Steps between C-alpha positions, in 0.01 A plus 500: 500500500179631654185547298331840481280607789222551247514135397526376858193687620270334245291229663496161327160379385346289774293320239797351318521193722127429456523541123812285475348227718178496295701464179709222655189309608343537155819365342467199730149436369310644799163650406575850629245772430655846494313819582810715465454629145549872449401501135189417296476143380373614160705521181590838355215584257575394142491847344773608744709190426462568128625856537810378682567248223445768235749730676764227489436421134517868407832539679381715790769344717744783561538765767220749547505826692590418860162616632303307237352552155266792432238268350460326835514825694220634281295186565556543874398867489184408308421225749551729800277769346223263396494271803634714786413858398869593512685724255870432451742583219775272374757668725303384803524129416788258546474135396700249699574130539183427696315693770758393759770672296281811482472497879875459537564795271245711688656439840849572368372822346334646812668351809803640678672307783276498806180602321198312629244319287170394658407143408156359591508148648426245354733602217633350181825331595734723298388843625718514814801359318468748212484786748808371681689459172446872445638574852151583623334398827178295488238621749213261548132568559305192605165450330211326673320198365164635623562816296557291188874569525458869410694800628359683801568865424553590865769236531651621173528854637674366810766326287604814312816672618735764362689215331199353319559504124227273367220258569439183300149420381429166334145438387358258416738371759745213506454309731155605634302579186368820659407804291433867581202709393515864397408636845771295674761604244399864536582491871842348433565750222420792730754377754767455232442852366494655848835342581652524152586130478508275197245226442642192331177360356549141387196421285628188324183302589264781394304293246450203731206637701173322580136554598449803278757714682701752302863600532578863586855626466599733782684717244164590342377683811655838428801683363694507830471130575573414136826692523595302813396159365733257328258262334631147445335254264579246230368223281606199709184418694214625281636354176674187635837641394708447813798364308496778240621746770333828408401748767468875497489807720319829453580812699619857492771590251775538761449157654457320169813665358698379803358149469585492130858609570541232766366237261727615217805419713371176652300291254454726194179428310241237585468211257423636153282206395300511823441873452335435164289224654398736781368748241276223369391421856395856579341584164358164396213272606425530872251214510756248636526710818124483554506122461792470742331721761181295474695179563702649785178619663356149482813351657513770767140433607566128535827547688362753748189295574701180544769655720242658729333160539822337628541484879731767634547692171341832409558739211362818348361501149750685278369763259788473254826330395507118541602434860330410826649569843384222732521556875651186655601648837253280690737212437795667673596293802353186346696193391509261205676168562685661788607808298384825656362779282593844631508714185401512133827350376460193720136467392607514133784252555279246678220547247744421221652201677177346624231647280691523171387859443728802448391843627698820564556589869352832604828606655628550143250786483574637846209334683541165669136405567422413139600294200446611141331279243486584130202403288702544181480125451235269362171439679594132515819586689312740726243237595757225559735732688231636732376146567855410598515800736170395657633150562827641637317723747327193644843370611581815700470446875 
């Protein structure tokens, strides 16, 4: 029997072989340093853990409303008002099993077969696949390194057609760490309003911003763009709660109602215990985030300075998230022990084999001239791993 066309069109993760090989080498006792982490290396703050434990002990372990508990929706509305200058009511919030699930629901709610979704490149690996799962068509807009991987509005206008349904914004960005200021977002918002297209605004890294910069949500720039924006966020990154699986979406009533209906027939409610913990995250002590951001900033500074000192490697300084995109294209056409490097996958494979360092190939993010390194690992690992990369580069001919 043949599988569905929907399943067959999904691209397998090109990073799986790297990840599996790194794990295999570690199991063999090889001192592999991995820069692949997509989650903070900090524990969930204690007051959040305690709330989860309390929920279990008090028997809050049964089904909730499919779209989430009102207590958490209220906390989200308060957070959006206080931090993002956004007014939403409870009917404009749906809580899901992580931000990825919120994105999935959003695409299913707005996309009809053949609708186009503009995706800036580099992109988070799941965006194109989520669009395809909803029978949409990814349309790519390539971002330039010398423009800090930000959208050029003229190029954006050129990508819009009669079939364009939405554009994805992700800032701070995975994998580049780029952010947008109010003026840049205003230009994008004007284009979206002019063309009546949705903005899927993935703001999951919003609290991980450095150098005194502030996050601005595109939905806060006016009534028209707010109505077109589906804001995606969650507690995974800011509160070190990746495994708790709580994300949320905010948008107009029509979209959120559709997303809630889809969720009610697919997964039902998100984890009840995690919802209670998420209330504690949003309403409780925020000091752990400040401490985490301070440490990430310190690691970022070291990693960027060190990478830019290594022959043949350059990288921009990210303004948010916890990733660095390192340009390794100068090594294309070179060899290591007779093995030619022609793309980011081959660079990553040889680096793992010979240098004992795992990085994510840029082709996973739609751009082959780079590799992504995460600094969501200890400073000790960062220093040892970058030293290993420096020694590896010396072997490239």
